[in-house]
C-alpha positions in Angstrom: 39.5 -31.9 1.5 36.4 -30.9 -0.4 36.1 -29.0 -3.1 34.6 -26.0 -1.4 38.2 -25.3 0.0 39.8 -25.4 -3.2 37.4 -23.3 -5.3 37.9 -19.5 -4.4 35.2 -17.7 -2.8 36.7 -14.0 -3.4 36.7 -13.9 -7.3 38.1 -11.0 -9.3 35.2 -8.2 -9.7 34.2 -7.5 -13.2 34.0 -4.3 -14.9 30.3 -3.2 -15.7 29.6 -3.3 -19.5 29.6 -0.2 -21.2 26.4 1.3 -22.8 26.4 1.3 -26.6 26.3 4.9 -28.3 22.8 3.9 -29.4 21.6 2.9 -25.8 21.7 6.8 -25.1 18.3 8.4 -26.0 20.1 11.6 -26.5 17.4 13.6 -24.7 19.4 15.1 -21.9 18.4 12.7 -19.3 19.5 12.9 -15.6 20.7 10.8 -14.9 22.2 9.8 -18.2 22.8 6.1 -18.7 26.3 7.0 -19.2 26.3 8.9 -15.8 25.4 5.7 -14.1 28.1 3.8 -16.2 30.5 6.1 -14.8 29.2 5.4 -11.2 29.2 1.9 -11.6 32.9 2.2 -12.8 33.4 4.1 -9.8 32.0 1.1 -7.6 34.1 -1.1 -9.5 37.3 0.4 -9.2 36.9 0.4 -5.5 35.9 -3.1 -5.6 38.8 -4.2 -7.5 41.3 -2.2 -5.1 39.9 -3.9 -2.2 40.1 -7.2 -4.0 43.8 -6.6 -5.2 44.5 -5.6 -1.4 42.7 -8.7 -0.2 44.7 -10.9 -2.9 48.1 -9.1 -2.2 47.6 -10.3 1.7 46.4 -13.5 0.7 49.9 -14.0 -1.6 51.9 -13.0 1.5 50.3 -15.2 3.9 51.3 -18.2 1.9 
């Protein structure tokens, strides 16, 4: 059996790194860096939910 068959190919998604308070310029940018972070978090939550569903299915199949 090769290592590739033993290595997971569907890793759990990682959350985006939250910007620091000092990363915002506080000039009213649109979009603000925190708006972009929230969009990334929305994508992360969706990816995590899909991954959890796949992982649950994989566990049931074993």
